[in-house]
N, C-alpha and C positions, 0 to 999 in steps of 0.2 A: 503493500498500500504505499501511496506518497506521502501521506499525513502522517505522522507520530503514534495517531492513536485513532480508533475506532470506537462509535456508537452502535450496537445493536438492539431493534425494537422488537419486541415479540408481538407477532399477530396473537397466536394462543392465550395469551396472559390477556391482553385486552377486551377477549372475549371471556374469559374466565370473569374478569373483574366485573365485566358489565351486568354477566349475569347476577352476579351477588349482587349489585348495585340495584337492578331490577326487582330482586326479589326481596331488596329490604322494604323499600321504596313503593312496592306496590305499583298498580298499571293507572292510575288516578292521576298521576302526576306527570307531567313532561320533564324530561332532562336537557337540561343546554350544559353543553360540552366544554366547559371551562377551556380556552388554550391560549391565554396569557400567558408574557414569559415566554415565549418560544414553544408554547406548548409544553410548560413547566421543564424547559431543557432537552425536551423529546424529539422537538422540530419540529413545527407547525407543516409545514408541505408533509412529513414523513406520515405525522399523525392522524391529520384531519382524514386523510381518505380512508383508513385503517378505522375511524372512527363511523363514517357514513358505513363501510363493509357491517358494520357490526348494527345499524340502525341509526347513525346520529339524523337528527335533523334540525338542530339549532345549537349553534355556538356561540359562546359568549369572549368575547376579546376586552383588551383595555384601551385601543385606540384606533384609529383608522388606518394604520400599517397595517396593522395585524390582520385587519376587516379584510382588507386588500389580498395578502399573503391567504389569508384563508379561501375567499372567491376566486383566485386565479388557482391555487391547487383542487381546487374541486370542479373547475372549467363551469361544466353546464348543469351539474347536480343541481337538485332543487333543495336548499337548505335556506332555514332561517339565521342570519347573523345580528349580535345585537353586541353595541360597542358599549361597554360599561363605565368607560375612563375620558379621556381628552380625543375629542373632535375638532378640530377648530372651524372659525365658521366658514374658512374658503373652500373646505373641505363637506360640509354640509350638502350642497347642490349632490357632490359624488355619492354621498352616502343615498340621498334622497330616489335619487334616479334609479339607482342600486336596489331599492329595499331592503338599505341596512336599516335596524333598527339601533336607535341610541337611548342612552340616557339624559335626562335634563334633572340639572339639579341648581340653577342660579336664575334668575331673571334673564338676561342677557344671550344664553343659548335660547331659550323657547321663543324669544322674540326674534332672534337670528333664524330658528328652524323655521317660522310663519314667512319671513321674506324670503330664504332659499324656497321653501316650498311652492310659494308663489310665481318666483321664477321657473322654477321646475316644471308646474304645471302638475304637481302630483302631492300626495298626502305624506307628510312627515309620519312616522313611527316613532312615537315618542314613549320611551321609560319614565315615569316623573320619579325621581328618588327623592324619597322624604328623611329628615332628620328626626332617628328616635331615639338616642345616644351615644351613637359613636363617635358624635364631633368631629367629622371627615367633611363627606360633602354631601348635601342633599338639604331641599328646601326647609326653613324653619318653618315654624306655623305661622307668623305673621306673613309669610310671602305665598301661603297658599290660594288665600282670595285673587290674587295676581293670576296667578297660575292657572285654577277655574275657569277667571273671566276670558283668560284667552282662549282655553279649551272650548269653552262654548260659543264665543264668538267667531271661532273659525274653525268650523267641525270639517269644513272643505279642506284646510289646510294641515289641520292635526289630529292624527289618531293617537286616542289615549291607550296607546297598545299596553302596558303595563303601570302598576304602581308596585315600588320596590324600597327594599332596606338594606341595610348590611350590620351584622350582630358582632359585637364587639369582642369575641372571644367565647363561640360556642364549644371548643375542643376543649375548655376546662371548666370545671364545676368552682371554679372561685369564682366565677363570672355569672355564674345561675341568676342572680339576682339582678345584675345589671341586663341580662338576656330578658328575663321575665319580663323586666317593666317595657322594654324594646317593643317585645311582642304587644303587650298594650297598647303602648303610644302608637306602632301600625294599626290595629285593630279602631283606632279613635279617629287615626285619620283615616281609613277608607272609609268608617260609617260617614265621616265628615263629609269626603266627596260623593256618597251618594245622596246625602241628603242636598246638594249641589244639583244633582241631577245628573251625574257624572257617575260613569262605571266602568273600571280598565278590563281591556279584555284580558290580559294574565296578571295574576297578584303571585309575586315570590319574593320570597324574601330568605329561603333558606341556601347557604353553602352545604358543603359536604358535612361537615361536624353537625351543623343543626339537621340535618337531613337524617342523620344516624341518629342522636342524642333527643330531637324534640319534633315527635312525628307530626303533632299539629302543626309545625309550621312546614310542609310540605306544600301545602294550598295547591295551585294549578301550576306551577313548572319549582323544579330544585336547582340549583347552579351547582353543578358535582364538578370539582376539581380534583385536588390531590388522589380521592380514592380511585379514580379510573387510570391513574397511572402506577397504581399497586401500592399506596403508601397513607396511612392513616394521619390524620389532621393532629394529632398527638400520640403516646404511646398511652395517655389515658383513656381515649376511644376506644383505641381498640381493647383494653383490660375490660373495661364497661362491657365492651359488647358480648366480648366472651364470656364474660359470668354470667350472663341474661340468657344465651343460648347453650351454655355449658360445654364449651370447647376450651381447647387449649392451643392447638396449631393457627396460625394466620391464615384467615379466607381469602386475602389478596396475594395477588401474583404480581412483584416487579419486573415492569415491561424492558428497562433499561438494563443494558449491559455497556462495560465499558472497557477496552483492553488496548494493550501498547504492547512494548518488546523491549527487551535488554538491550540498551545500543553497546554498552561495554562493561569489564569485569574487571578488576586490578586486585594485587596483594597490598594491605596499608598495613605498617610496620608500628609496633608498640611505642606510644607516647607521639604518634604523629595525628596531627587535626583531618578532619574529614569537610571539606566545604570552605565555603566561606567564614571566616571570624575561627572563633575557636568555640565554638556551642557542644563540638562533640569531639573528644580524644580517646583515641583506640587505647583500652586497657589491655590489650594482648593483641599479637597479629591475627591479622583479617579479612576476608576476603570480601568485597561490596561491589555491587554492580550500580551502572547510571540508569536510569526509565528516562526517558524522551519527552517528558509532561512534567509541567508545573504549576505555578500560579497562572501564568497567562493561558493555562490551559482549564482553568477552576479549581486546580488541586489545592487550596489555600493555603496560604504562607504559616498558619497558624498550626499546620500538622507535621512541622519539623520538630523532628526528632520524636515525632509521634505516629505520626501514620502509618499504614499499613497496607501492603499490595500481597497475591499474592504469586509465587511462581514453582513450577515445579511440582504442585500439589502441596505447597507449604508456605503457611502464614509468614513472610519478613518486615519488618520496620524499618521505616526510614530514618535515616540518621543523619546530621547535618540540617542543613537550612533549605529547605524548599527552594529553590531558584526559579525562574522566569519560567524557563523552558527544562528542568530538567530536575528529578528527584536522585539521590544513593539510597540504596537499601544494604544492608547487611545480609550476605548470602553465606555466610562461615556457616551454616549447620545445613545447607542444602547444598547437594551433591552436584557436580556435572553441570552447572549452569554454563551457558554459553551465549554469545550475542545472537539476537534475532527469536532468543527464547520467549512464548508468550506469556505476558504479565497482568492478571486481572486487577483493576482499579476498583472497579462495580461490578459483581456477576460469580459465580461457579467456577469452581477448578479443581477436578477431584473430587473429593468428600467435604470440602471447606467452602463456604461464604462469607462475599464480604456485603454488606448493603449499605447502601445511602446511609445508614443509620449509625454505621462506623466512623464516618467523617464525622456525624454531629458529636457523637460522645468523644471526642479527641477536641474538635474545635468548637466547640459549645454553639456550632448553627445548627438552625432549623433544616427538614428536608426541602422546606422551598427554596430556602435561600440557595443550600449544595445544587440542587438541581440547576435553579436558572440561572447560575453561574458558567455552566457549561455552554462554552461559544460556539457560535452557529457554524464557525469553519471546522470544527469537527465532523468528518464524515457520518453521515448516519446511514444505516442497513435497516429493509425490515429483513426478520427471520421467522420462521414458525414456530 
């Protein structure tokens, strides 16, 4: 391979995860497949067609550029795309023309949507995001009358596609009271809109964690992100789920594997340092191997003297500082390591496995961060 590492995405794992998710949430709620952050590092262009093959009909992205990538990767396939975050005024006409749904959460955007829809001659499909306690984005209570006024005044230009909000940490029991209050606030706002003679086509509030932990939040649609890729929003959610169904194993399967190869091996004498600086000194003669991946590839620098990879069916440790394009590992206890040998960074080798969670345990990063840091230019390939 020309690149120094490669990512593979498992078709069968996605199919298995989709069956699990559908079984958990039932048939009443639609699923919006969240592919923001380059499909959580898996690659939008790779993942979106796989999702459609599983039955996906609705995708959620963060911005207009991601919406464009989803649409391009699916070509003429009939799916809905929803922008949950950034869409600049100059891109609204493109979104409306291409039936792209988008959140509105401040007065200027809704007014700009009216102007763009009038220019295009087509309704803007808007999802009104309301502030319920996250304190990030969303209409405040005092702004809602203006929203209702515009929706009522321009039924030919604005389609009230959805009423939505986002929970502030449904993956943790520590946020139970806050999430419960958010649910009450959302219901109150929904009733307020009904009293104005306005009903959204779709009601949606649940992310992966809420969809699993709070069944009443599933409503018309759930926005599933991390679960579809084979990861839990938190270890707490996995433990809670397993305790309810009396099982011990993880019902989800990781889609992603990441592999590289040994670039070089050498012997280091006792008392010599490995890599930049003096963070690691050989206390005895040892053999080391250099692997051509580093923090420039998403292998975070905080894994210096802490990370792990698999070589020849053995787990070996990173020694010295993680460089931009290389790491060094201790292979003293592994026989016959040679240049070109497979190195597993995420995935299985022999009877051993390294998951993304292994990174988190050593680097204090969550799955979401580690996955989305995998650069887009690492080649990705679909496998069964």
